[in-house]
C-alpha positions in Angstrom: 148.8 160.8 -120.0 146.9 163.7 -121.6 146.1 166.8 -119.7 142.9 168.2 -121.2 141.4 171.6 -120.9 137.9 172.9 -121.6 138.7 173.5 -125.3 139.2 169.7 -125.7 136.2 168.7 -123.5 133.8 171.1 -125.3 134.5 169.2 -128.5 133.2 166.0 -126.9 129.8 167.7 -126.7 129.7 169.9 -129.9 131.0 169.7 -133.4 133.9 172.1 -133.9 137.2 172.2 -135.6 139.4 169.4 -134.3 136.5 167.5 -132.7 137.8 164.4 -134.3 141.1 164.7 -132.5 139.4 165.4 -129.2 137.1 162.3 -129.7 140.2 160.2 -130.5 141.8 161.2 -127.2 138.5 160.3 -125.4 138.3 157.0 -127.2 141.9 156.1 -126.2 141.0 156.9 -122.6 137.9 154.6 -122.7 140.0 151.8 -124.3 142.5 152.2 -121.5 145.4 153.1 -123.7 145.9 156.5 -122.0 145.0 158.4 -118.9 143.3 161.7 -118.7 143.6 164.5 -116.2 142.2 168.0 -116.1 142.4 171.0 -113.8 139.3 171.5 -111.7 138.6 174.7 -113.6 137.5 172.6 -116.6 134.1 172.0 -114.9 133.3 175.7 -114.7 134.7 176.5 -118.2 132.7 173.7 -119.9 129.6 174.7 -118.0 129.9 178.3 -119.0 130.7 177.5 -122.7 127.7 175.1 -123.0 125.5 177.6 -121.2 125.9 180.0 -124.1 125.5 177.3 -126.8 122.0 177.7 -128.2 121.8 173.9 -128.7 122.0 173.3 -124.9 119.6 174.0 -122.1 120.2 173.9 -118.4 119.5 170.1 -118.2 121.9 169.4 -121.1 124.7 171.4 -119.3 124.1 169.5 -116.1 124.2 166.2 -118.0 127.4 167.1 -119.7 129.1 168.0 -116.5 127.9 164.8 -114.8 129.3 162.8 -117.8 132.7 164.4 -117.2 132.5 163.1 -113.6 131.3 159.7 -114.7 134.2 159.3 -117.2 136.6 159.1 -114.3 139.0 161.7 -115.5 141.5 162.7 -112.8 140.3 166.2 -111.7 143.3 168.1 -110.3 142.7 170.6 -107.6 145.5 173.1 -107.1 147.2 173.0 -103.7 149.7 175.4 -102.3 153.3 174.2 -102.2 154.6 173.0 -98.9 156.6 175.6 -96.9 
C-alpha cells in the first residue's frame, strides 16, 4: 500500500518533476497491483494548489477533486484514540 499526499496527487494533474513516478504509482493502483490511501487533507491541499495553477479554472479544480473520489482511493479521516 502507498500512502499518497497532495504532492503526489498534484502530479497526476500537472507536469512537474517526478510526475512519471507519481503516474507509475497511479497506474499500479488502476492495475490492481497496489492499494492507495491518503489523509483527508489531500482534498483541500490539491484543491488549493490547482486553484493557483494558471492552467486550471474552477471547473477544472472541481473535476480533479471528483476524479480523486472516483478513483476509489481510501481517504483516511483522523479519529481520536480511544480512552
